[in-house]
C-alpha positions in Angstrom: 0.0 0.0 0.0 1.1 3.5 -0.6 0.1 6.2 1.9 0.4 9.9 1.7 2.8 11.3 4.3 2.9 15.0 5.5 6.4 16.1 6.5 6.8 19.3 8.4 10.1 21.1 9.1 10.4 22.5 12.6 13.1 24.7 14.2 15.3 21.8 15.1 13.7 18.7 13.7 11.2 17.2 11.2 7.9 15.7 11.9 5.7 13.4 9.8 2.2 12.0 10.0 -0.1 9.9 7.8 -3.6 11.4 7.3 -5.1 8.0 6.6 -3.7 6.5 9.8 -4.6 8.7 12.7 -1.9 8.5 15.4 0.8 7.3 13.1 3.6 9.9 13.6 7.4 10.2 13.6 10.0 12.8 14.5 13.6 12.9 13.3 16.6 15.2 13.2 16.7 15.2 9.4 14.3 14.8 6.5 15.9 11.5 5.5 15.6 10.2 9.1 12.0 11.2 9.5 11.1 9.4 6.2 12.8 6.2 7.4 11.1 6.5 10.8 7.6 7.1 9.4 8.0 4.1 7.1 8.7 2.0 10.2 5.8 3.6 12.0 3.4 2.8 9.2 4.5 -0.8 9.1 4.2 -1.1 12.9 0.8 0.6 12.9 -0.5 -1.7 10.2 0.9 -4.8 12.0 -0.9 -3.7 15.2 -4.2 -3.2 13.3 -3.9 -6.7 11.8 -3.2 -8.3 15.2 -6.3 -6.5 16.6 -8.4 -7.9 13.7 -9.0 -4.4 12.3 -9.5 -3.8 8.6 -6.6 -2.0 7.1 -7.7 1.4 5.7 -7.3 1.9 2.0 -5.2 5.0 1.2 -7.4 7.8 0.1 -5.5 11.0 0.9 -3.8 12.9 -1.9 -1.4 15.8 -2.0 -1.3 18.8 -4.2 0.8 21.9 -4.3 -1.1 25.1 -5.0 0.8 28.3 -6.0 -0.7 31.6 -5.0 0.4 35.2 -5.7 1.4 37.3 -2.8 1.5 41.1 -2.7 
């Protein structure tokens, strides 16, 4: 499965979350670290859902960049 991941750059770290998997988050010191950590978090999250007998959610979130003019 392929889930959309939102990555946010903070003052001293990066955060990531998965809109289709509430509670699935990661924090890392670099962008590459947070990408690796969120991949692990997704796998762990899905494994837990399977073990609990929950249905795995189909990915439905999409991303788009929108340019706007500023004055």
